[in-house]
N, C-alpha and C positions, 0 to 999 in steps of 0.2 A: 761093545756098545749096542743097544737096542736102535733098532729103526724103527722108528713114531711114523706113522701117513702124515703127509706135509714136509716131514723134515728131510726131504733128497736132495743132497745138499750138489749134486747135478743139475739140479735143473734150475733157472735161472726166475726165480721169485720177481724180481725188479723189470723183467721185460714189460712190466704193462706201463714202469712208467717209460720208456720208451717214443721220445715225441717224434722223433724222427723219421718215420712213417713213410718218408717221399721215397721219389725215385734215388738210385746214386748220385751224385753228384748235384744232389740237391740242398740246399739249405731250411736248414726251417725256419730264416727269418725270411725266405723267399714270398714264405704265403701274406706277406703284409702289404707288398707290393701294390695286395686286391685294394688299399685304402692308398695309395698312397696319391697327389695328382695328377692329373696327365702333365706329364712333359712340355716344357714351350712346344707351342705350334703342335701338337696334339689337344682336339676337343672332341668331346664324345657328343652322340644328338641329343642327348637332354641337359649339356653345358654340366659343368665342373661341379662334384660333393658337396664344394665349399657352398654353391650361389646359393644354396638353402638356410646358410648362417649366415650371409649378407644380410637380411634385414632385419637379422638381431643382433648385430654390432654397427648399424645406421644410426648416429646420434639422433634421436628424435629431437625434435623441434621445443625450446624450451617452452613453458607455458605463458602468457604475455604478463609481468608482474605488473600491480598497480605501483605509481611513483608520489608521492606526496613531499613539495618542494617547500620550503619557508625562505622569502629572499629578505634583509635587512632596505630597509627604506634608501641608504643609498646605495645598494648593489655591491657591497664589499662583501658578504658573506653569505652564502644559498647552502642550504641541507637540505638532503632529501632522503625520507626515512618511507622503508617496508608498511605497508598496511598491518604488520605486528609490530610499528615504532622501530624495529631495528631502523641504525642507523645506514644507510646504504651509500652516499657520498656528501663528500665538503666539498663547497669550491668556495675561494679566497679570489677576491679578481686586485687587479693592481692596484687601487680605492683603498685596499686596507695597509698600504706599505704606508703611509700615514700615524695607525695607530699603534702604540705601545706593543708589546708580546703581553700583557698579561687584560689588557682589555679586549686586544683582537680573540686571546682567550674563553672569556667570558662572553663577549659577543658570539663567540661561535657554539657554548654552550648554552647562550639565552636562543639564538636560532633554533638549536638542534629541540628545544624541548617543540618550541612551538610548532617544527615541524613533525614530532614524536607525536603530537597530541592529536597533530591532524592526520596522522593516520590513521591513529588508533579509534577517530571519532569514524573514519569511514570504516572501520571492521563494528565496531558498536552498530551502526548501519546495514552493511552486510548481514552482521548475523541475526538484527529484527528481522531482516525483507528472507533469509530463507528460515527463519524457526519458524518466524509469525505465521509458513503457510501450515505450521502443525497445530498451532491455536485456531485460526476459523479468525472466525469476524466474535468468540468470543473474550467482552470488554475486559471480566477481571481475571482469563488467562493473558493475555495478550498486555494488561499491567505489568502480573507477576512476572512475565520475559522480559520485559524491561525494566525494572527492578535486577531477574539478575543480576539480564548485560550489565547494567549501570551501576549497582553497585557490588555485586558477587566476583565481576570481572574486574571492575573497574576502570572500563571504558567509558569517556567524554563523550559527550552528543555534539555533531557535528555545530550544532549553538552553542554549548560549551568551549567548543576548541575557536571556532571564531572571535568568542567573547575573552577569551586569552589573547590571542593574537591582539586583537582591537586594543586591550588592554594593555600591553607590553608598549604595542607602535605607541599608545598617547602618551606615555609614560615615560618611555627610555628617549624618544627621540620629539626632537623640539621642529617641527616639521612647517611649513609653510608651506599651507592650499594656495597660494596666491599662484606661486610660480611652481615649475614642475621637478624644483630638486632641496632636496631638503637642507635647512639650513646649519644643523648643528647635529654633536653626537655628546648624548650626556658620558658615557661609559669611558670616557677620558678624565674627567671629575673626578 
């Protein structure tokens, strides 16, 4: 057998991969002690290394969401919607106990639709105000923006949402304006 250079079987080529490198009796895992949090009672002069992460894990305060609520004249059903029209909460009071299930379901859908329109009309206003800064005083661009927001995005104006609520309340409920309470509800008929 011919001995070629670099094939000396007596040398330990794997010695380069020996990571023990420490003194006798020391484990290679002891190097991780430098990264461990201090034992209880121990503090270093700069505080824990984990204190730097504390700010990253604190829950930020949620931004205040604008909510839009519509309540039927009887006060039996209230629906709250987020600005994008999603229903956030439905509240049914004890006054709804005299309603049939189908009437209550219909009432919730009617009031939810009004709350959704009211909320989306606020989105219309928000978009016009914030995007209006881009158009400036140009009347043609402002008209195009109103058309885009109203027609393309299908957002009702605040006036349209208020008119829809007034129409539903006038046609759906028989309200006696001489007193403070409604006299009837047409949903069970």
